[in-house]
PyMOL Python script that loads the backbone (N, CA, C, O; Angstrom):
from pymol import cmd

cmd.read_pdbstr("""\
ATOM      1  N   MET A   1      76.232   0.906  20.910  1.00  0.00           N
ATOM      2  CA  MET A   1      76.865  -0.184  19.934  1.00  0.00           C
ATOM      3  C   MET A   1      78.168  -0.337  20.028  1.00  0.00           C
ATOM      4  O   MET A   1      78.927   0.632  20.037  1.00  0.00           O
ATOM      5  N   SER A   2      78.584  -1.599  20.108  1.00  0.00           N
ATOM      6  CA  SER A   2      79.684  -2.637  20.473  1.00  0.00           C
ATOM      7  C   SER A   2      80.875  -2.179  19.468  1.00  0.00           C
ATOM      8  O   SER A   2      80.585  -1.563  18.442  1.00  0.00           O
ATOM      9  N   THR A   3      81.989  -2.441  19.733  1.00  0.00           N
ATOM     10  CA  THR A   3      82.867  -2.421  18.964  1.00  0.00           C
ATOM     11  C   THR A   3      83.286  -3.951  18.571  1.00  0.00           C
ATOM     12  O   THR A   3      83.270  -4.886  19.373  1.00  0.00           O
ATOM     13  N   PRO A   4      83.679  -4.048  17.134  1.00  0.00           N
ATOM     14  CA  PRO A   4      83.587  -5.601  16.740  1.00  0.00           C
ATOM     15  C   PRO A   4      84.679  -6.209  17.309  1.00  0.00           C
ATOM     16  O   PRO A   4      85.669  -5.539  17.017  1.00  0.00           O
ATOM     17  N   ASP A   5      84.973  -7.168  17.987  1.00  0.00           N
ATOM     18  CA  ASP A   5      86.464  -7.999  17.972  1.00  0.00           C
ATOM     19  C   ASP A   5      86.910  -8.712  17.511  1.00  0.00           C
ATOM     20  O   ASP A   5      86.592  -9.873  17.251  1.00  0.00           O
ATOM     21  N   PRO A   6      88.166  -7.830  17.230  1.00  0.00           N
ATOM     22  CA  PRO A   6      89.352  -8.449  15.999  1.00  0.00           C
ATOM     23  C   PRO A   6      89.433  -9.754  15.859  1.00  0.00           C
ATOM     24  O   PRO A   6      89.793 -10.385  14.865  1.00  0.00           O
ATOM     25  N   GLU A   7      88.965 -10.272  17.248  1.00  0.00           N
ATOM     26  CA  GLU A   7      89.484 -11.709  16.979  1.00  0.00           C
ATOM     27  C   GLU A   7      88.704 -12.606  16.468  1.00  0.00           C
ATOM     28  O   GLU A   7      89.038 -13.774  16.273  1.00  0.00           O
ATOM     29  N   ARG A   8      87.646 -12.136  16.225  1.00  0.00           N
ATOM     30  CA  ARG A   8      86.179 -12.946  16.381  1.00  0.00           C
ATOM     31  C   ARG A   8      86.082 -12.578  14.235  1.00  0.00           C
ATOM     32  O   ARG A   8      85.735 -13.429  13.416  1.00  0.00           O
ATOM     33  N   ALA A   9      86.485 -11.190  13.916  1.00  0.00           N
ATOM     34  CA  ALA A   9      86.861 -10.908  12.383  1.00  0.00           C
ATOM     35  C   ALA A   9      87.264 -11.838  12.142  1.00  0.00           C
ATOM     36  O   ALA A   9      86.545 -12.705  11.645  1.00  0.00           O
ATOM     37  N   ILE A  10      88.649 -12.059  12.404  1.00  0.00           N
ATOM     38  CA  ILE A  10      89.986 -12.950  11.980  1.00  0.00           C
ATOM     39  C   ILE A  10      89.109 -14.204  11.813  1.00  0.00           C
ATOM     40  O   ILE A  10      88.724 -14.502  10.682  1.00  0.00           O
ATOM     41  N   GLU A  11      88.787 -14.925  12.832  1.00  0.00           N
ATOM     42  CA  GLU A  11      88.192 -16.112  12.172  1.00  0.00           C
ATOM     43  C   GLU A  11      87.649 -16.126  11.632  1.00  0.00           C
ATOM     44  O   GLU A  11      87.684 -17.128  10.918  1.00  0.00           O
ATOM     45  N   ARG A  12      86.472 -15.022  11.309  1.00  0.00           N
ATOM     46  CA  ARG A  12      85.114 -14.961  10.405  1.00  0.00           C
ATOM     47  C   ARG A  12      85.974 -15.380   9.289  1.00  0.00           C
ATOM     48  O   ARG A  12      86.086 -16.562   8.961  1.00  0.00           O
ATOM     49  N   ASN A  13      86.707 -14.206   8.585  1.00  0.00           N
ATOM     50  CA  ASN A  13      87.489 -14.403   7.598  1.00  0.00           C
ATOM     51  C   ASN A  13      88.008 -15.557   7.385  1.00  0.00           C
ATOM     52  O   ASN A  13      87.745 -16.031   6.280  1.00  0.00           O
ATOM     53  N   ALA A  14      88.829 -16.334   8.247  1.00  0.00           N
ATOM     54  CA  ALA A  14      89.622 -17.030   7.844  1.00  0.00           C
ATOM     55  C   ALA A  14      88.653 -18.228   7.868  1.00  0.00           C
ATOM     56  O   ALA A  14      89.230 -19.160   7.309  1.00  0.00           O
ATOM     57  N   ASP A  15      87.274 -18.644   8.329  1.00  0.00           N
ATOM     58  CA  ASP A  15      86.825 -19.306   7.873  1.00  0.00           C
ATOM     59  C   ASP A  15      86.119 -19.466   6.619  1.00  0.00           C
ATOM     60  O   ASP A  15      85.850 -20.468   5.956  1.00  0.00           O
ATOM     61  N   GLU A  16      85.857 -18.094   6.439  1.00  0.00           N
ATOM     62  CA  GLU A  16      85.609 -17.675   5.006  1.00  0.00           C
ATOM     63  C   GLU A  16      86.295 -18.301   3.854  1.00  0.00           C
ATOM     64  O   GLU A  16      85.701 -18.928   2.977  1.00  0.00           O
ATOM     65  N   LEU A  17      88.083 -18.024   3.909  1.00  0.00           N
ATOM     66  CA  LEU A  17      89.047 -18.561   3.207  1.00  0.00           C
ATOM     67  C   LEU A  17      89.021 -20.070   3.090  1.00  0.00           C
ATOM     68  O   LEU A  17      89.122 -20.713   2.045  1.00  0.00           O
ATOM     69  N   GLU A  18      88.869 -20.539   4.324  1.00  0.00           N
ATOM     70  CA  GLU A  18      88.863 -21.914   3.965  1.00  0.00           C
ATOM     71  C   GLU A  18      88.073 -22.737   2.771  1.00  0.00           C
ATOM     72  O   GLU A  18      88.447 -23.520   1.897  1.00  0.00           O
ATOM     73  N   GLU A  19      86.673 -22.125   3.197  1.00  0.00           N
ATOM     74  CA  GLU A  19      85.806 -22.312   2.281  1.00  0.00           C
ATOM     75  C   GLU A  19      85.937 -22.286   1.129  1.00  0.00           C
ATOM     76  O   GLU A  19      86.044 -23.276   0.406  1.00  0.00           O
ATOM     77  N   ARG A  20      85.950 -20.906   0.720  1.00  0.00           N
ATOM     78  CA  ARG A  20      86.198 -20.992  -0.881  1.00  0.00           C
ATOM     79  C   ARG A  20      87.560 -21.411  -1.031  1.00  0.00           C
ATOM     80  O   ARG A  20      87.774 -21.467  -2.242  1.00  0.00           O
ATOM     81  N   ILE A  21      88.513 -21.711  -0.430  1.00  0.00           N
ATOM     82  CA  ILE A  21      89.945 -23.009  -1.109  1.00  0.00           C
ATOM     83  C   ILE A  21      89.410 -24.358  -1.219  1.00  0.00           C
ATOM     84  O   ILE A  21      89.955 -25.089  -2.046  1.00  0.00           O
ATOM     85  N   GLY A  22      88.277 -24.899  -0.419  1.00  0.00           N
ATOM     86  CA  GLY A  22      87.993 -25.860  -1.052  1.00  0.00           C
ATOM     87  C   GLY A  22      86.897 -25.932  -1.717  1.00  0.00           C
ATOM     88  O   GLY A  22      86.464 -27.065  -1.929  1.00  0.00           O
ATOM     89  N   LYS A  23      86.190 -24.844  -2.197  1.00  0.00           N
ATOM     90  CA  LYS A  23      85.771 -24.692  -3.526  1.00  0.00           C
ATOM     91  C   LYS A  23      86.359 -24.857  -4.928  1.00  0.00           C
ATOM     92  O   LYS A  23      85.917 -25.334  -5.973  1.00  0.00           O
ATOM     93  N   LEU A  24      87.547 -24.274  -4.565  1.00  0.00           N
ATOM     94  CA  LEU A  24      89.077 -23.978  -5.554  1.00  0.00           C
ATOM     95  C   LEU A  24      89.282 -25.309  -5.810  1.00  0.00           C
ATOM     96  O   LEU A  24      89.496 -25.695  -6.959  1.00  0.00           O
ATOM     97  N   ASP A  25      89.229 -26.281  -4.592  1.00  0.00           N
ATOM     98  CA  ASP A  25      90.311 -27.672  -4.518  1.00  0.00           C
ATOM     99  C   ASP A  25      89.439 -28.661  -5.514  1.00  0.00           C
ATOM    100  O   ASP A  25      89.867 -29.473  -6.334  1.00  0.00           O
ATOM    101  N   ASP A  26      87.935 -28.292  -5.139  1.00  0.00           N
ATOM    102  CA  ASP A  26      87.000 -29.000  -6.237  1.00  0.00           C
ATOM    103  C   ASP A  26      87.161 -28.495  -7.718  1.00  0.00           C
ATOM    104  O   ASP A  26      87.762 -29.108  -8.600  1.00  0.00           O
ATOM    105  N   SER A  27      86.780 -27.759  -7.799  1.00  0.00           N
ATOM    106  CA  SER A  27      87.400 -27.157  -9.043  1.00  0.00           C
ATOM    107  C   SER A  27      87.879 -27.491 -10.252  1.00  0.00           C
ATOM    108  O   SER A  27      87.580 -27.804 -11.405  1.00  0.00           O
ATOM    109  N   ILE A  28      89.132 -27.203  -9.161  1.00  0.00           N
ATOM    110  CA  ILE A  28      90.613 -28.248  -9.715  1.00  0.00           C
ATOM    111  C   ILE A  28      90.211 -29.355 -10.055  1.00  0.00           C
ATOM    112  O   ILE A  28      89.845 -29.574 -11.209  1.00  0.00           O
ATOM    113  N   GLY A  29      90.204 -30.176  -9.198  1.00  0.00           N
ATOM    114  CA  GLY A  29      89.819 -32.038  -9.025  1.00  0.00           C
ATOM    115  C   GLY A  29      89.075 -31.820 -10.375  1.00  0.00           C
ATOM    116  O   GLY A  29      89.611 -32.135 -11.437  1.00  0.00           O
ATOM    117  N   GLU A  30      87.990 -31.346 -10.322  1.00  0.00           N
ATOM    118  CA  GLU A  30      87.010 -31.862 -11.839  1.00  0.00           C
ATOM    119  C   GLU A  30      87.813 -31.616 -12.744  1.00  0.00           C
ATOM    120  O   GLU A  30      88.047 -32.602 -13.443  1.00  0.00           O
ATOM    121  N   ALA A  31      88.622 -30.208 -13.176  1.00  0.00           N
ATOM    122  CA  ALA A  31      89.185 -30.157 -14.240  1.00  0.00           C
ATOM    123  C   ALA A  31      90.383 -30.914 -14.092  1.00  0.00           C
ATOM    124  O   ALA A  31      91.287 -30.094 -14.253  1.00  0.00           O
ATOM    125  N   LYS A  32      90.846 -31.954 -13.888  1.00  0.00           N
ATOM    126  CA  LYS A  32      91.780 -32.718 -13.658  1.00  0.00           C
ATOM    127  C   LYS A  32      91.383 -33.780 -14.291  1.00  0.00           C
ATOM    128  O   LYS A  32      92.040 -34.319 -15.182  1.00  0.00           O
ATOM    129  N   LYS A  33      90.068 -34.239 -13.804  1.00  0.00           N
ATOM    130  CA  LYS A  33      89.544 -35.339 -13.776  1.00  0.00           C
ATOM    131  C   LYS A  33      89.163 -35.283 -15.415  1.00  0.00           C
ATOM    132  O   LYS A  33      89.446 -36.126 -16.266  1.00  0.00           O
ATOM    133  N   LYS A  34      88.421 -34.003 -15.584  1.00  0.00           N
ATOM    134  CA  LYS A  34      87.850 -33.827 -17.130  1.00  0.00           C
ATOM    135  C   LYS A  34      89.225 -33.795 -18.053  1.00  0.00           C
ATOM    136  O   LYS A  34      88.877 -33.578 -19.213  1.00  0.00           O
ATOM    137  N   GLN A  35      90.309 -33.901 -17.978  1.00  0.00           N
ATOM    138  CA  GLN A  35      91.192 -33.245 -18.687  1.00  0.00           C
ATOM    139  C   GLN A  35      91.821 -34.842 -19.030  1.00  0.00           C
ATOM    140  O   GLN A  35      91.972 -35.164 -20.208  1.00  0.00           O
ATOM    141  N   SER A  36      92.125 -35.672 -18.071  1.00  0.00           N
ATOM    142  CA  SER A  36      92.624 -37.121 -17.742  1.00  0.00           C
ATOM    143  C   SER A  36      91.772 -37.937 -18.898  1.00  0.00           C
ATOM    144  O   SER A  36      92.163 -38.638 -19.831  1.00  0.00           O
ATOM    145  N   GLU A  37      90.439 -37.559 -18.458  1.00  0.00           N
ATOM    146  CA  GLU A  37      89.235 -38.282 -19.660  1.00  0.00           C
ATOM    147  C   GLU A  37      89.407 -37.850 -20.970  1.00  0.00           C
ATOM    148  O   GLU A  37      88.875 -38.463 -21.896  1.00  0.00           O
ATOM    149  N   ARG A  38      90.264 -36.613 -21.195  1.00  0.00           N
ATOM    150  CA  ARG A  38      90.163 -36.352 -22.640  1.00  0.00           C
ATOM    151  C   ARG A  38      91.308 -37.183 -23.197  1.00  0.00           C
ATOM    152  O   ARG A  38      91.254 -37.784 -24.270  1.00  0.00           O
ATOM    153  N   GLN A  39      92.305 -37.165 -22.409  1.00  0.00           N
ATOM    154  CA  GLN A  39      93.919 -37.856 -22.630  1.00  0.00           C
ATOM    155  C   GLN A  39      93.473 -39.461 -22.749  1.00  0.00           C
ATOM    156  O   GLN A  39      93.802 -40.212 -23.668  1.00  0.00           O
ATOM    157  N   ALA A  40      92.632 -39.810 -21.580  1.00  0.00           N
ATOM    158  CA  ALA A  40      92.130 -41.119 -22.408  1.00  0.00           C
ATOM    159  C   ALA A  40      91.690 -41.199 -23.379  1.00  0.00           C
ATOM    160  O   ALA A  40      92.613 -41.509 -24.132  1.00  0.00           O
ATOM    161  N   LYS A  41      90.829 -41.119 -23.902  1.00  0.00           N
ATOM    162  CA  LYS A  41      90.057 -40.829 -25.189  1.00  0.00           C
ATOM    163  C   LYS A  41      91.234 -40.148 -26.391  1.00  0.00           C
ATOM    164  O   LYS A  41      90.777 -40.051 -27.530  1.00  0.00           O
ATOM    165  N   ASP A  42      92.234 -39.831 -26.249  1.00  0.00           N
ATOM    166  CA  ASP A  42      93.115 -39.108 -27.051  1.00  0.00           C
ATOM    167  C   ASP A  42      92.842 -38.309 -28.213  1.00  0.00           C
ATOM    168  O   ASP A  42      93.138 -38.241 -29.406  1.00  0.00           O
ATOM    169  N   GLU A  43      91.858 -37.498 -26.981  1.00  0.00           N
ATOM    170  CA  GLU A  43      91.672 -36.142 -28.252  1.00  0.00           C
ATOM    171  C   GLU A  43      92.157 -34.860 -27.824  1.00  0.00           C
ATOM    172  O   GLU A  43      92.369 -34.840 -26.612  1.00  0.00           O
ATOM    173  N   GLY A  44      92.456 -33.548 -28.552  1.00  0.00           N
ATOM    174  CA  GLY A  44      93.103 -32.730 -28.610  1.00  0.00           C
ATOM    175  C   GLY A  44      92.383 -31.663 -27.190  1.00  0.00           C
ATOM    176  O   GLY A  44      91.640 -32.226 -26.385  1.00  0.00           O
ATOM    177  N   PRO A  45      92.568 -30.775 -27.093  1.00  0.00           N
ATOM    178  CA  PRO A  45      91.935 -29.898 -26.123  1.00  0.00           C
ATOM    179  C   PRO A  45      90.576 -29.690 -26.947  1.00  0.00           C
ATOM    180  O   PRO A  45      89.591 -30.035 -26.294  1.00  0.00           O
ATOM    181  N   LEU A  46      90.414 -29.411 -27.686  1.00  0.00           N
ATOM    182  CA  LEU A  46      89.453 -29.136 -28.568  1.00  0.00           C
ATOM    183  C   LEU A  46      88.416 -30.217 -28.553  1.00  0.00           C
ATOM    184  O   LEU A  46      87.198 -30.040 -28.595  1.00  0.00           O
ATOM    185  N   GLY A  47      88.886 -31.059 -28.504  1.00  0.00           N
ATOM    186  CA  GLY A  47      87.876 -32.305 -28.531  1.00  0.00           C
ATOM    187  C   GLY A  47      88.406 -32.861 -30.201  1.00  0.00           C
ATOM    188  O   GLY A  47      88.986 -32.130 -31.004  1.00  0.00           O
ATOM    189  N   GLY A  48      88.070 -34.177 -30.417  1.00  0.00           N
ATOM    190  CA  GLY A  48      88.363 -34.644 -31.006  1.00  0.00           C
ATOM    191  C   GLY A  48      89.977 -35.427 -31.693  1.00  0.00           C
ATOM    192  O   GLY A  48      90.989 -35.407 -30.992  1.00  0.00           O
ATOM    193  N   ASP A  49      89.992 -36.202 -33.395  1.00  0.00           N
ATOM    194  CA  ASP A  49      91.664 -36.167 -33.447  1.00  0.00           C
ATOM    195  C   ASP A  49      91.837 -35.309 -34.312  1.00  0.00           C
ATOM    196  O   ASP A  49      91.111 -34.980 -35.251  1.00  0.00           O
ATOM    197  N   ASP A  50      93.418 -34.715 -33.793  1.00  0.00           N
ATOM    198  CA  ASP A  50      93.642 -33.778 -34.660  1.00  0.00           C
ATOM    199  C   ASP A  50      94.047 -33.884 -35.674  1.00  0.00           C
ATOM    200  O   ASP A  50      93.948 -32.888 -36.391  1.00  0.00           O
ATOM    201  N   ASP A  51      94.783 -35.282 -36.325  1.00  0.00           N
ATOM    202  CA  ASP A  51      95.160 -35.375 -37.361  1.00  0.00           C
ATOM    203  C   ASP A  51      95.014 -37.271 -37.426  1.00  0.00           C
ATOM    204  O   ASP A  51      95.145 -37.786 -36.316  1.00  0.00           O
ATOM    205  N   ALA A  52      94.860 -37.888 -38.155  1.00  0.00           N
ATOM    206  CA  ALA A  52      94.055 -39.492 -38.113  1.00  0.00           C
ATOM    207  C   ALA A  52      95.435 -39.886 -38.910  1.00  0.00           C
ATOM    208  O   ALA A  52      96.255 -40.460 -38.194  1.00  0.00           O
ATOM    209  N   ASP A  53      95.768 -39.704 -40.068  1.00  0.00           N
ATOM    210  CA  ASP A  53      96.755 -40.241 -40.474  1.00  0.00           C
ATOM    211  C   ASP A  53      98.146 -40.026 -39.956  1.00  0.00           C
ATOM    212  O   ASP A  53      98.723 -39.497 -40.905  1.00  0.00           O
ATOM    213  N   ASP A  54      98.970 -40.142 -39.002  1.00  0.00           N
ATOM    214  CA  ASP A  54      99.747 -39.178 -38.092  1.00  0.00           C
ATOM    215  C   ASP A  54     100.844 -41.339 -37.870  1.00  0.00           C
ATOM    216  O   ASP A  54     102.036 -41.488 -37.602  1.00  0.00           O
ATOM    217  N   ALA A  55     100.052 -42.202 -38.061  1.00  0.00           N
ATOM    218  CA  ALA A  55     100.297 -43.794 -37.684  1.00  0.00           C
ATOM    219  C   ALA A  55     101.485 -43.953 -37.970  1.00  0.00           C
ATOM    220  O   ALA A  55     102.193 -44.727 -37.326  1.00  0.00           O
ATOM    221  N   ASP A  56     102.034 -43.075 -39.240  1.00  0.00           N
ATOM    222  CA  ASP A  56     103.162 -43.336 -40.058  1.00  0.00           C
ATOM    223  C   ASP A  56     104.428 -43.018 -39.742  1.00  0.00           C
ATOM    224  O   ASP A  56     105.529 -43.501 -40.009  1.00  0.00           O
ATOM    225  N   ASP A  57     103.801 -41.537 -38.734  1.00  0.00           N
ATOM    226  CA  ASP A  57     104.584 -40.708 -38.399  1.00  0.00           C
ATOM    227  C   ASP A  57     104.763 -40.443 -36.496  1.00  0.00           C
ATOM    228  O   ASP A  57     104.223 -39.688 -35.687  1.00  0.00           O
ATOM    229  N   PRO A  58     105.693 -41.397 -36.426  1.00  0.00           N
ATOM    230  CA  PRO A  58     106.087 -41.603 -34.852  1.00  0.00           C
ATOM    231  C   PRO A  58     105.726 -40.383 -34.330  1.00  0.00           C
ATOM    232  O   PRO A  58     104.758 -40.483 -33.576  1.00  0.00           O
ATOM    233  N   GLU A  59     106.296 -38.893 -34.501  1.00  0.00           N
ATOM    234  CA  GLU A  59     106.071 -37.264 -34.078  1.00  0.00           C
ATOM    235  C   GLU A  59     104.816 -36.998 -34.072  1.00  0.00           C
ATOM    236  O   GLU A  59     104.431 -36.323 -33.117  1.00  0.00           O
ATOM    237  N   GLY A  60     103.649 -37.479 -35.239  1.00  0.00           N
ATOM    238  CA  GLY A  60     102.971 -36.595 -34.986  1.00  0.00           C
ATOM    239  C   GLY A  60     103.011 -35.797 -36.397  1.00  0.00           C
ATOM    240  O   GLY A  60     101.945 -35.222 -36.616  1.00  0.00           O
ATOM    241  N   PHE A  61     104.108 -35.609 -37.519  1.00  0.00           N
ATOM    242  CA  PHE A  61     104.446 -34.379 -38.111  1.00  0.00           C
ATOM    243  C   PHE A  61     104.377 -35.042 -39.363  1.00  0.00           C
ATOM    244  O   PHE A  61     105.086 -36.036 -39.523  1.00  0.00           O
ATOM    245  N   ASP A  62     103.884 -34.783 -39.969  1.00  0.00           N
ATOM    246  CA  ASP A  62     103.749 -35.139 -41.414  1.00  0.00           C
ATOM    247  C   ASP A  62     104.308 -34.162 -42.108  1.00  0.00           C
ATOM    248  O   ASP A  62     103.881 -33.010 -42.194  1.00  0.00           O
ATOM    249  N   ASP A  63     105.549 -34.737 -42.758  1.00  0.00           N
ATOM    250  CA  ASP A  63     106.427 -33.980 -43.663  1.00  0.00           C
ATOM    251  C   ASP A  63     105.842 -33.464 -44.662  1.00  0.00           C
ATOM    252  O   ASP A  63     105.931 -34.429 -45.420  1.00  0.00           O
ATOM    253  N   PRO A  64     105.070 -32.334 -45.518  1.00  0.00           N
ATOM    254  CA  PRO A  64     104.618 -32.455 -47.147  1.00  0.00           C
ATOM    255  C   PRO A  64     105.438 -33.110 -47.584  1.00  0.00           C
ATOM    256  O   PRO A  64     105.322 -34.301 -47.875  1.00  0.00           O
ATOM    257  N   GLU A  65     106.726 -32.201 -47.739  1.00  0.00           N
ATOM    258  CA  GLU A  65     107.902 -32.323 -49.176  1.00  0.00           C
ATOM    259  C   GLU A  65     108.365 -34.211 -49.195  1.00  0.00           C
ATOM    260  O   GLU A  65     108.875 -34.748 -50.178  1.00  0.00           O
ATOM    261  N   ALA A  66     108.016 -34.986 -47.804  1.00  0.00           N
ATOM    262  CA  ALA A  66     108.285 -36.439 -47.798  1.00  0.00           C
ATOM    263  C   ALA A  66     107.287 -37.068 -48.608  1.00  0.00           C
ATOM    264  O   ALA A  66     107.554 -37.875 -49.498  1.00  0.00           O
ATOM    265  N   GLU A  67     105.819 -36.593 -48.210  1.00  0.00           N
ATOM    266  CA  GLU A  67     104.790 -36.614 -49.651  1.00  0.00           C
ATOM    267  C   GLU A  67     104.908 -36.743 -50.361  1.00  0.00           C
ATOM    268  O   GLU A  67     104.658 -37.754 -51.016  1.00  0.00           O
ATOM    269  N   GLU A  68     105.510 -35.482 -50.756  1.00  0.00           N
ATOM    270  CA  GLU A  68     105.555 -35.306 -52.681  1.00  0.00           C
ATOM    271  C   GLU A  68     106.571 -35.990 -53.233  1.00  0.00           C
ATOM    272  O   GLU A  68     106.805 -36.122 -54.435  1.00  0.00           O
ATOM    273  N   GLU A  69     107.420 -36.605 -51.933  1.00  0.00           N
ATOM    274  CA  GLU A  69     108.820 -37.379 -52.834  1.00  0.00           C
ATOM    275  C   GLU A  69     108.297 -38.964 -53.425  1.00  0.00           C
ATOM    276  O   GLU A  69     108.702 -39.657 -54.358  1.00  0.00           O
ATOM    277  N   GLU A  70     107.194 -39.158 -52.390  1.00  0.00           N
ATOM    278  CA  GLU A  70     106.583 -40.645 -52.356  1.00  0.00           C
ATOM    279  C   GLU A  70     105.975 -40.913 -53.276  1.00  0.00           C
ATOM    280  O   GLU A  70     105.853 -42.069 -53.682  1.00  0.00           O
ATOM    281  N   GLU A  71     105.391 -39.776 -53.880  1.00  0.00           N
ATOM    282  CA  GLU A  71     104.257 -39.657 -54.987  1.00  0.00           C
ATOM    283  C   GLU A  71     104.780 -39.668 -56.332  1.00  0.00           C
ATOM    284  O   GLU A  71     104.001 -39.969 -57.236  1.00  0.00           O
ATOM    285  N   GLU A  72     106.174 -39.341 -56.648  1.00  0.00           N
ATOM    286  CA  GLU A  72     106.864 -39.321 -58.069  1.00  0.00           C
ATOM    287  C   GLU A  72     107.680 -40.661 -57.916  1.00  0.00           C
ATOM    288  O   GLU A  72     108.397 -41.055 -58.836  1.00  0.00           O
TER     289      GLU A  72
END
""", "prot")
cmd.dss("prot")
cmd.show_as("cartoon", "prot")
cmd.util.cbc("prot")
cmd.orient("prot")
């Protein structure tokens, strides 16, 4: 039985790591694409519109006290 060649073992490990990195890059690219699509649809991370009536509040925060004052 011959002893394994350390250089070949390193090459195999390097090839395997490159393959894994490629798969990770693909996964990251798909995740970024999905995130961009969600943002283009103006959806939150859970899907759907968080607060449909924030058109009157540019910061997206509806101050409950201000609404009470408007009602009076």
